[in-house]
C-alpha positions, 0 to 999 in steps of 0.5 A: 499500500503506497501513500495518498494519491488521487490517481494510481500507477499503473498495476496498483488499484485505488481504494476510494475509502482511503484514498490509498494506492494497492498493488498485489504482488505475487511473489513467494516472499518472507513476512520481513522481505515482503514488507522490504519489498513494499518499502522499495515502492515506498510503501508497506504491507496492507494495513487494514482498518474497515471492513469496505477495506477488507473486502477491497484488498480480498477482492484484489489478492484474489481476482484471476490470480493462480501461481503455477496452476494453483490457487493463492492461499497465504496473504500478507497484510501488515500489522499497523 
């Protein structure tokens, strides 16, 4: 999740409830490496603060995602 923007870069999704950009990254990383990867892109792992935000994150995290013909089963979130 990156800081507040009204328009998101390609491959990012704007959630109007927070006016923040979110990106789903499909890499098998440890929690710490996932957070470092987010920081290198100017953000952090998502920290969910409402049911609407949770639904948005679930939608973008599961929309058409498959890794080597396997379903996505693990998603990291930050605890901020």
